[in-house]
C-alpha positions as CSV (number, residue, x, y, z in Angstrom):
1,M,0.0,0.0,0.0
2,E,2.8,2.4,0.8
3,T,4.4,1.8,-2.6
4,Y,1.0,2.5,-4.3
5,Y,0.7,5.9,-2.7
6,E,4.4,6.7,-3.5
7,K,3.7,6.0,-7.2
8,L,0.6,8.3,-7.1
9,L,2.7,11.1,-5.7
10,Q,4.9,11.1,-8.7
11,K,1.9,12.4,-10.7
12,N,-0.2,14.0,-8.0
13,D,1.4,16.2,-5.4
14,F,-1.6,17.0,-3.2
15,S,-2.0,17.2,0.6
16,Y,-4.4,14.3,0.8
17,Y,-2.0,12.0,-1.0
18,W,0.7,12.8,1.6
19,Y,-2.0,12.2,4.3
20,Y,-2.8,8.8,2.9
21,L,0.9,7.9,2.4
22,S,1.4,8.9,6.0
23,D,-1.4,6.5,7.0
24,A,0.1,3.7,5.0
25,Q,3.6,4.3,6.4
26,K,2.1,4.3,9.9
27,K,0.4,1.0,9.3
28,A,3.7,-0.4,7.9
29,G,5.4,0.7,11.2
30,D,7.5,3.4,9.6
31,L,6.6,6.1,12.0
32,E,9.4,8.5,11.3
33,Q,8.6,8.6,7.6
34,S,4.9,8.8,8.4
35,L,5.8,11.9,10.5
36,A,7.7,13.4,7.5
37,S,4.7,12.8,5.2
38,I,2.3,14.6,7.6
39,D,4.7,17.5,7.6
40,K,4.4,17.5,3.8
41,A,0.6,17.6,4.0
42,L,0.9,20.5,6.5
43,S,3.0,22.5,4.0
44,F,0.0,23.2,1.7
45,R,-1.8,26.4,2.2
46,S,-5.3,24.8,2.4
47,P,-4.6,21.2,3.3
48,Y,-7.1,18.3,3.3
49,P,-7.9,17.0,5.8
50,S,-7.9,20.3,7.8
51,K,-4.8,21.7,9.4
52,E,-6.2,21.0,12.9
53,E,-6.8,17.3,12.0
54,L,-3.3,17.0,10.5
55,L,-1.7,18.6,13.6
56,D,-3.7,16.1,15.7
57,K,-2.3,13.3,13.6
58,K,1.2,14.6,14.0
59,Q,0.9,14.8,17.8
60,Q,-0.4,11.2,17.8
61,L,2.7,10.2,15.8
62,L,5.0,12.0,18.1
63,N,3.5,10.3,21.1
64,R,3.7,7.0,19.4
65,L,7.4,7.6,18.5
66,S,8.1,8.4,22.1
67,D,6.5,5.1,23.2
68,V,8.1,2.7,20.6
69,R,11.7,3.8,20.2
70,S,13.8,0.7,20.7
71,D,16.6,2.6,22.4
72,G,14.3,3.9,25.1
73,Q,14.5,7.5,24.0
74,V,11.5,9.8,23.9
75,I,10.9,13.0,22.0
76,I,11.7,16.1,24.1
77,D,11.1,19.0,21.8
78,S,10.3,19.5,18.1
79,E,10.1,22.3,15.6
80,R,9.4,22.7,11.8
81,G,11.3,24.7,9.4
82,D,13.4,24.6,6.2
83,V,16.8,23.7,7.6
84,T,18.2,22.2,4.4
85,G,17.5,25.2,2.1
86,D,15.5,23.2,-0.5
87,G,12.2,25.1,0.1
88,F,10.6,22.1,1.9
89,M,9.6,22.1,5.6
90,D,11.7,19.7,7.7
91,T,11.0,18.3,11.1
92,V,13.7,18.9,13.7
93,Y,13.4,17.2,17.1
94,L,15.4,16.3,20.2
95,T,15.3,12.9,21.7
96,G,16.6,11.7,25.0
97,T,16.4,9.3,27.9
98,K,14.5,10.6,31.0
99,T,15.8,9.8,34.4
100,E,12.9,8.4,36.4
101,G,11.5,10.8,39.0
102,S,13.8,13.6,37.8
103,P,13.9,16.3,35.1
104,F,17.4,15.2,34.1
105,W,17.8,14.0,30.5
106,Q,20.6,11.7,29.1
107,N,21.6,10.7,25.6
108,I,20.1,13.9,24.2
109,T,20.3,13.6,20.4
110,L,19.4,16.0,17.5
111,N,17.2,14.5,14.8
112,I,16.2,15.9,11.4
113,L,13.6,14.5,9.0
114,D,14.2,16.0,5.5
115,G,10.9,17.2,4.2
116,K,11.8,16.7,0.6
117,T,13.6,13.4,0.6
118,N,12.2,11.9,3.7
119,I,15.7,11.0,4.7
120,Y,16.4,10.8,8.5
121,E,19.6,12.2,10.0
122,R,20.7,11.8,13.6
123,I,23.4,14.1,15.1
124,S,25.2,13.4,18.4
125,L,25.9,16.3,20.7
126,K,29.2,16.7,22.5
127,E,27.5,17.2,25.8
128,N,24.3,15.2,25.8
129,A,23.0,15.3,29.3
130,G,21.3,18.0,31.3
131,Y,18.0,19.8,32.0
132,H,15.3,21.4,29.9
133,P,16.7,20.8,26.4
134,T,15.2,23.0,23.7
135,I,15.3,23.8,20.0
136,F,15.0,27.1,18.2
137,L,15.0,27.5,14.4
138,G,16.1,30.7,12.8
139,D,18.5,32.2,10.3
140,F,21.8,33.0,12.0
141,T,24.0,32.9,8.8
142,G,22.0,35.3,6.6
143,N,21.3,32.8,3.8
144,H,17.5,32.8,4.4
145,V,17.6,29.2,5.6
146,D,16.7,28.1,9.2
147,D,19.6,27.1,11.4
148,I,19.2,25.0,14.6
149,L,20.0,26.3,18.1
150,V,20.1,23.7,20.8
151,V,20.3,24.8,24.5
152,I,20.6,22.5,27.5
153,D,20.8,23.6,31.2
154,T,23.8,21.9,32.8
155,G,22.3,21.9,36.3
156,G,25.4,23.5,37.8
157,S,25.3,26.1,40.6
158,G,26.0,28.9,38.1
159,G,23.0,28.2,35.9
160,T,25.4,27.5,33.0
161,I,24.4,25.9,29.7
162,Y,25.5,23.8,26.8
163,A,24.6,25.3,23.5
164,Y,25.2,24.5,19.9
165,V,24.2,25.9,16.5
166,F,23.9,23.8,13.4
167,A,23.6,25.0,9.9
168,S,23.3,23.5,6.4
169,L,26.5,24.7,4.6
170,E,27.4,23.4,1.1
171,G,24.8,20.7,1.5
172,Q,26.1,19.4,4.8
173,M,24.7,19.9,8.3
174,R,27.6,21.4,10.3
175,Q,28.1,22.6,13.9
176,I,29.0,26.3,13.7
177,F,28.8,27.3,17.4
178,D,29.7,25.5,20.6
179,A,29.3,27.4,24.0
180,D,32.2,25.6,25.5
181,E,34.6,26.8,22.8
182,F,33.3,30.3,23.3
183,N,33.9,30.1,27.0
184,E,37.5,28.8,26.5
185,R,38.5,31.8,24.3
186,S,36.6,34.4,26.4
187,K,39.0,35.6,29.1
188,Y,38.3,38.2,31.8
189,E,40.0,39.8,34.8
190,V,37.9,41.0,37.7
191,N,39.7,43.0,40.4
192,Y,38.5,45.1,43.3
193,Q,40.1,48.6,43.3
194,K,40.3,51.4,45.9
195,N,37.4,53.8,46.4
196,Y,34.8,51.1,46.1
197,K,35.3,50.1,42.5
198,V,35.7,46.9,40.6
199,T,37.3,46.7,37.2
200,V,36.3,44.0,34.6
201,I,38.8,43.6,31.7
202,S,37.8,41.6,28.6
203,S,40.5,40.1,26.4
204,D,38.3,39.8,23.3
205,P,37.2,42.5,22.5
206,K,39.8,44.4,24.5
207,K,37.6,46.5,26.8
208,K,37.7,47.7,30.4
209,Y,34.6,48.3,32.6
210,T,34.5,50.0,36.0
211,L,31.7,49.1,38.4
212,D,30.7,51.3,41.3
213,L,30.1,49.3,44.5
214,M,28.5,52.0,46.6
215,Y,25.1,50.6,46.1
216,K,26.2,47.4,48.0
217,G,25.8,49.1,51.4
218,E,27.9,49.8,54.4
219,E,28.0,46.3,55.8
220,Y,29.3,44.8,52.6
221,L,31.8,47.6,51.9
222,S,33.2,47.6,55.5
223,E,34.2,43.9,55.1
224,I,36.4,44.8,52.1
225,Y,37.6,48.4,52.6
226,N,39.3,50.5,55.2
227,E,37.6,53.8,56.2
228,D,39.9,55.7,53.7
229,G,38.6,53.6,50.8
230,T,41.7,51.4,50.5
231,L,41.4,47.6,50.2
232,K,42.0,45.5,53.3
233,A,43.4,42.8,51.1
234,P,43.5,42.2,47.3
235,I,40.4,40.5,45.9
236,E,39.9,38.9,42.5
237,G,36.5,37.9,41.2
238,W,35.7,36.1,37.9
239,V,33.2,35.8,35.1
240,D,31.2,32.7,34.7
241,P,30.8,30.6,31.5
242,I,27.6,31.4,29.5
243,S,24.4,31.1,31.6
244,G,22.1,32.4,28.9
245,L,22.1,32.4,25.1
246,F,19.3,34.2,23.2
247,P,18.5,34.8,19.5
248,I,17.6,38.3,18.7
249,D,17.1,40.0,15.4
250,Y,18.3,43.5,16.2
251,A,18.1,44.8,12.7
252,R,14.7,43.2,11.9
253,D,16.2,41.9,8.7
254,G,15.4,38.2,9.3
255,T,18.9,37.3,10.5
256,Y,19.4,36.6,14.2
257,E,22.4,37.4,16.4
258,L,23.3,35.5,19.5
259,V,23.3,37.3,22.8
260,T,25.3,35.8,25.6
261,F,24.9,36.3,29.4
262,Q,27.9,35.7,31.7
263,R,27.6,36.5,35.4
264,I,30.3,38.6,37.1
265,A,31.1,37.2,40.5
266,G,32.9,39.1,43.3
267,R,34.2,37.5,46.5
268,Y,32.1,34.3,46.0
269,H,29.7,33.0,43.5
270,A,26.5,34.4,45.1
271,D,28.2,37.8,45.3
272,A,26.9,38.8,41.9
273,L,28.1,42.1,40.5
274,G,26.4,42.1,37.1
275,Y,26.6,40.4,33.7
276,V,28.8,40.6,30.6
277,H,26.8,40.5,27.3
278,N,28.4,39.7,24.0
279,I,26.4,40.1,20.8
280,L,27.7,37.5,18.4
281,K,27.3,37.8,14.6
282,W,28.1,35.3,11.8
283,N,30.9,36.7,9.6
284,G,30.8,34.0,7.0
285,N,33.2,31.6,8.8
286,E,32.4,31.9,12.5
287,F,30.5,33.8,15.2
288,V,32.5,36.9,16.3
289,T,31.7,39.5,18.9
290,D,30.1,42.5,17.2
291,R,29.7,44.5,20.4
292,Q,30.0,44.0,24.1
293,N,28.5,45.6,27.2
294,V,28.1,45.1,30.9
295,S,24.9,45.4,32.9
296,I,24.7,46.0,36.6
297,F,22.1,45.6,39.3
298,G,20.2,48.6,40.5
299,E,20.0,49.9,44.0
300,D,16.7,49.4,45.9
301,L,15.2,52.8,46.8
302,D,13.3,53.2,50.1
């Protein structure tokens, strides 16, 4: 039956043929291809059956896939978009193994169902365990094709994340951003100075920021400074790895930048002084810092 509908599709590319092909694939046990066919049916402007019914069928397939995967993985998150650049809507989803009684996921894997060829691709992630894995589809490279942003919470005390961006370049799906690699090349110096100041020096780009600590209050300052504003002892702070990564289209031109959040810590981790933000843009080869700034916490007013 599945072959019968595939032959029909060579002459008749209509939504209901994709719907019936999906049904035949489902009955044959080929759930992933069935899901791709439903996505094909959904790509039509006025599909038959209705969009609502097709979306319901898609959700049933996603639930079924979660139940029957032989490797014990379930679908965590899914999005639709053209990530291959061929004009057809693809299905992108994360799968993983849930730890019983916990929000912790293991064996997190990126999966892509090509909407044109129905070919299935699975991509392993370097760090594949954590919390709240999510997908975002958007154009980061400026070629009018959706790229894939995967973000996973590490569960560490600093609220840090694993993050990756994948893009179809020259017909191949490639990883073009890794948060760990960004962290390794982003170096900072945080030092307390006299007169209730802290300096934050960034190595790339080469910038210096001066933070005023007067808002911290007398109790905090008296632990660090003498009455004349000199330090009782040298103190070095640090800047955490990325704890937030957000896609923002600043120019409203359809191309997203990546905005990083990195916490500035003072004497200890909970002693937060502010955040370093890097706005990263694709330059044709890699993401580079287009601009950088520091945000601080405001003082509570009585």
